[in-house]
C-alpha positions, 0 to 999 in steps of 0.5 A, a space after each residue: 673875848 674868846 680869842 684873846 684868852 687862847 694865848 693865856 691857855 697855851 703857856 699854861 699847857 706848856 707849864 703843865 707839860 714841863 711839870 710832867 716831864 720835870 716831875 718824872 725827871 726829878 724822880 729819876 734824878 733822885 733815884 740816880 743820886 741814890 744809885 750814885 751814892 751807893 756806887 761811890 760807897 761800893 767802888 769809890 774812885 778806884 779801878 773798878 769804878 773808873 772801868 764802870 764809868 768808861 763802860 757806861 759812858 760808851 753806850 751813852 755817848 753813842 745814844 746822842 747820835 741815835 736816841 734823843 740827840 741827832 735822830 730825834 732832832 730830825 724825827 720828831 719835827 717830821 713826825 709832828 708835821 705828818 700828824 698835823 697835816 696828814 693824820 695818824 695813819 701816815 704818821 704811824 707808817 712813817 714811824 714804823 719805817 724809821 723804827 725798822 731802819 734804826 733797828 737794823 742799823 743798830 743791830 749791826 753797829 752793836 755787833 761791830 762794837 763788840 769786836 772792837 771794844 778794847 779800841 773803843 775803850 782806849 779811844 775814850 780813855 787811853 790812860 787805861 793802856 797797860 794797867 788793870 782798868 783796860 781789861 776791866 772796862 773792855 769786859 764791862 763794855 761788852 755787857 753794857 753796850 747793847 744798851 744803845 740798841 734798846 735806849 735808841 728804840 725807846 727814844 724813837 717811841 718816846 718821840 712819838 709819845 711826845 708828839 702826841 702830847 703824852 709825856 708821862 711814860 717817856 719821862 718815867 722810863 729813865 726811872 727804870 734804869 735807876 731802880 734796876 741798877 739799885 736792885 743790881 747793887 742789892 744782888 751784889 750785896 746779897 753775895 751772888 758771885 761776880 765771876 758767874 755774872 760777868 761772862 768772859 771777864 778776866 779773873 781780876 774782876 772780883 767786884 760783885 757790884 761792878 759786875 752786877 751794875 753792867 748787867 743791870 744796864 743791859 736789863 734796864 734797856 729792855 725794860 725801858 723799851 717795853 714801857 714806852 712801846 706799850 704806852 704808844 700802843 695805849 695812846 693809839 699809835 701801836 707800832 710794829 716791826 716791819 721789813 726795812 725798806 728805803 723810802 723818800 721819807 727816810 731819805 729826807 730823815 737821813 738828810 736832816 739827821 746827818 748834820 745833827 749827827 755831826 753836831 752830836 759827834 762834835 759834842 761827844 768829842 768834847 766828852 772824849 777829850 775830857 775823859 782822855 785828859 782825866 784818864 791820865 790823873 788817877 781817880 779823875 775819871 770817877 771824880 768828873 763822873 760824880 761831879 757831872 751827876 750833880 750839875 746834871 740834876 737841875 739840867 736834867 729836870 729843867 733843861 731836858 724837860 724844856 727841850 722835850 716839850 718845846 721841840 714838838 710844840 714849835 714844830 706844830 706852831 710853825 706848821 700852823 703858821 703861828 710865828 708869834 705863838 712860837 716866839 712866846 713858847 721860846 720866851 716862856 721856856 727861857 724864863 722858866 729855865 732861868 728861874 730855876 737854874 740860877 738858884 741851883 747854880 749859886 748853890 753849886 758854886 757856893 757850897 760844893 764841898 758840903 754837897 759832895 760830902 753829904 751825898 758821896 762822902 762815905 765808904 770807899 769815897 774818901 776826903 780827897 775824892 770829895 775835895 776833888 769832886 767839889 772843885 769840878 762841881 763848882 766849875 760846872 755850876 758856873 756853866 749851868 745857866 748856859 747849858 740850860 739856855 742851850 736846851 732852849 735854843 737848839 729846838 728853835 733850829 730843829 723845829 725848822 729842820 735846820 740842823 746845820 746851824 747847831 752843827 757849826 756852833 758845836 764845831 767852834 765849841 769843840 775847838 774851844 773845849 779841846 784847846 782849853 782842856 789840853 792846854 790848861 791840864 798841865 797847869 790846872 790838872 783834871 779841873 781843866 776838863 770841867 772848865 773847858 766844858 763850861 767855857 765851850 758851852 758859853 761859846 756855843 750858846 752865844 753862837 746859837 743866840 746870834 744865829 737865832 736873832 
């Protein structure tokens, strides 16, 4: 009678892990909403707001390659397998080798980005060319971009914690970002002069809130690394920075990560296409940002929690030869996701106007801004169940160290996204970007599901 009880306990452990990650993510998202409400009230959808969105987008765009995206899609299954088959010492050695290689690469990458920042901004939003948004975004981008270094190292350490079954600290780390940015806005309101906080900024940068926000982004990266580094040490996996050296294990990691990086690159091209199209419509970059924050609340709380927990769980089960247990974990994850995603999607579609007005409709954020943002929210809401199920589908392939199948699906999604956003923008305006995201997400999910069958 003891053996049949085991499958019942396993879903229970999954649900507890989902609740841990989801609970902390919910706290982060609530604080994120408070942050964005304050940003909207302070900056509205004007030039400084659009410049900040572009500057903040740049490191977050590249984090999909080096943080919870491509790198962790390869690292977490490999670390989990070493932990399961070879023990903690072999797993720790592999993690330290990966940490050293990632640190060196990101240092070089961050320094190079500083030199070409104006071109990075234009690659993201060419509509900024020739007006005040370009120098604003360039100055802000140079301050915010080092966040990519810190958040990528934090993601590796979070992957270690997740593989150990310690989800709380990694899930709590994003809370620090929002607390620090809220605090940065408080410093701005306290009257500290922006000219002394944004070194190298053009004289036109007189907005204290925008200046302090980008400094807050960089400070938050340091705080997040410190939190998860200490948590890993307390979990019995203290990592130290060692001299980088190339090993066969890192060669294997790179071989698996490369297609995942291409897949992440395709997804980020979708984001760039949306930003490019939006940059030609005054205020649209900010409208889409605020709308994205709304549908990302349930997606982050549920979808990200499921993806974080499911990947190491599948890797362990497949290593142990438990195919039935792996299928059960995927089924439970999909059921849990849809049970929470569908009501959220209905709300975003049915009452986007009141939601946007209550959350953002104050200060510099006017009625026209609220109406435009609500339109994008309704379109994103229709795609929420699709985005949620994609978070369940991707770990199925990553746990098998198959990063090529998601890459091929993402390529088709990218093509659909670009065609819809560019093709329909003359007719639909900026809302074509939101529609393109939703429809291309549906195509990508269909391709992943077909490949998994």
